[in-house]
Structure formats: structure tokens, C-alpha cells
N, C-alpha and C positions, 0 to 999 in steps of 0.2 A: 532741173534746177535752171535758173536764169541768172547767169553771172555777168560781171562787167565785161568779160572777154568776148562775150557774144555780140557786143555792140559794134564791134568792128566788122561783123558780117552783115548785121541788119541796122537800120538806122537808129532804132531806140530800143530800150528794154520793152516797151509796149508791143513793138512789132515782133520781137522775139517771143514774147508771151503769147501773142496771137498765133504764131506759127506752131509753137510747141503745144498750145492748147488743143490743136487739132488731133493730137494723139488720143485725147479722151474719146473721139468718135469711134475708135475701135474696140472700146470696152463694151462688154456685154451688160445688161441691166443690172447684174449683181456685182459689177467690177468696182474696184477701188481706185481712187486717185491719190497719189502721194506727192507731197512736196514739203520742203523745209519751212519752218516758221519765218525765217528772215528772207524769203524770196521777194523779188521785185514784182510788182503788178499782180498781186495776189487776187484782186477782184476780177481780172480777166480769166485766170484759171478757175476760180470759184464759179463763174457763170458757165464756162465750158464744161465743168464737171457736174453741172446741176442734174440731180436725179441719181447720181452715184454715191457711194459712200467715200467720205473725204477723211484723209489722214494727213494732218498738218503736224509733221514731226517736230517736236520741240514745244508744242502747245499742249499742255496737260489735259485741256478739255477735249481735244481731237486726236490724242494718241494714248496709247496704253503701255508703252514701254519707253524708258528714257535712257539715253546713252550720252553721258557728258564727260568732259575732261576734268580729272581731279588734280592732276599733276603731269609734268612733262620734263624731258630732258632733251639734249641734243638729237638723240637718235631712238627715242621711246616716248610713249604717252601712256599714262594711267587713266583708265576710264572706269566711271561708275555707271553699272547697269542696274536700273531699278524697274520693278513693276509693283503693283499694289501689295504683292506678298513675298517679294524677292529682292535682294539687294547684294551686289557683289562688286569689288574692285578687281579689274583685269589689267594686267600690264600687256601692251601691245607694241609692235615695231612700226606703227604709223604715226605720222605727225602731220599737223596743219589742219586748218579749218575745213578745207575741201573734202579730204578723206574721212574726217570725222563726220561731216554731214552725211556722205554717201554711205558710211557704216551705220549711222542712226536710221537712215532710210530703209536699209537692207534688214536691220534688226526688227523694225517695225512690221515689215512685210513678213518675215519669217515667223514672228510671233502671232501675226493674224492667221497664218497657216497652220498653227498649232504646234510649232517647235518650242520645246520647253526653254525657259530663260537660262537654265544651267547649261543646255547645249549650245545656245547662242553664246554665252560667255566663254565656253571652251573654244569654239571656232575663232571667236574674236581674239583670243590669246595667240593664235597661230597666224593671224594676218600680218603682212608686212607690205611695204611699199612695192609697187610693181613697175616693171619697165614701162617706159614712155610716160611716166609721171616722175615727180620728185623721187629720186632713188637714194637710198642709204645703204652703203656697202661697207661692212665692218672688215678690216684687213689686218693681217699681223705681218709686218715687214721687218726682218732682221730683229725679231723680238720686240718690236714697237707696235703698239696698238694704234691703228689709224682709221678714222671714219671718214669715207669719202661721200659727200653730199653732192649729187649731180642733178641739177634742174635744167639742163640744156634742152631737153626734149620739148618742154612746154612753150618756150620762145614767146612768151607774152610779158608785157611790162608788170601786169598784176602778179603773175606767178614768180617772177624774179624778185619783185618787191617783198612777197611773202617769204622767200627763202631767206633774203637778207635780214628780215624782220625776225624770223625765227632764230637765225644764227645770233642776232644781236642780243637776244634774251640771255644767252650764255657766255657772253664775252668775258665775264669775270669769274667763270666757274672752273676754269683750268689754269694751272700755273704756266705751262707752256703750250702755245697753240700756234699753228701756221695756218692762215687762210689764203688759198690761191683761187683767185677769180680770173677765169679765162676770158678772152675776147668774145663778145657777143656779136656774131657776124651778121645775124639776121634776126630781127624781132619786130613783130607786128609790120612787116613790110619795109622796114628801115634798117640801116646799119647802126 
């Protein structure tokens, strides 16, 4: 993937795409190149992957399985998993567009390797956010249910904006809520 966050390390998304497209040189002739539909600088990647099978996840003409959000809450996401002959709704504990894109890429790769869609759906239902990314921790404190959302590990303006945007979707969904935002000491090289 080529995201906005990468541009702080490289001058432009085009430079990022050039650097990442070199990965395709390691592919054997029968190898596949995967990227999401909404990626920046797709022409650079397509040229670098020339001669290999290309899977653009999210593009029905270049992918064979679809993983899309059908509903979400503060700490869960319902996903629709579809192939030509299979359809299932799966509740997961992942949230956000980044984890969803990564999951869709992984599902396409697994499906291409012969993993049945029902097995993919079962595994998807067991996924949760992982340390070093946006973390959701359900807690029970003195009989009170508390959801701790911690995004301090990402330390980028884009990830912090995404967390606030996600929380904002549910600002009217609970009668009582307390939001605590800690001080961001270091984000993209600045305080």
C-alpha cells in the first residue's frame, strides 16, 4: 500500500511507489502482485508488475473475492465476504479503513491459494486489532463496561485523525460517555 503517511519519509507518493514497486523484481514469472483499488500511483505499480498476474483488490474485474464493511460500531465491524458462489456476513473486532484494506488483501491471497471462503470467513471472525496499531481493549471495572481505544503507537496525524473520526461516528450512540485524550508528545517529528 502507498499511504499519505509514507510521504514524510519520501518526497512524493510517486517516489514511494517507485521504491515499493521494486519488490516485484523478486517475484517469479508465475508470481502475483497485489494492491488495493484506491492506491496512489497505480500506473507505476502496474508497469513494474508487467508480466505478472495482477490482483487489484476491490476492483471486480481484477479480484475474485470481495471483503467490504456492511456495518460498524465503536469496537466492531461487520464485514460482507462474497465470491461468485458464496456470501456471508462476519462480525469482527477490527475497525478502520487500513485494517479492512489489509484484511481484503489477505483474503484475496488466501482465496488464490485455494483456501475455501468459509474458512476465510471463520478466521476473519477471530481477528482483532493488534498491538502497535489502533488497539481496542474491553475492560470490566467495578461492574462497569469500559472500552479503551488507544492509538498512541501510530504517532501520525493521519492515524490520529482517523481515530477521532471513528469515535465521532458514535458520539450520539451512548447515553453516558467519557472521552479522555492524552497529550501527544511526539507526532511526525513535532510536539
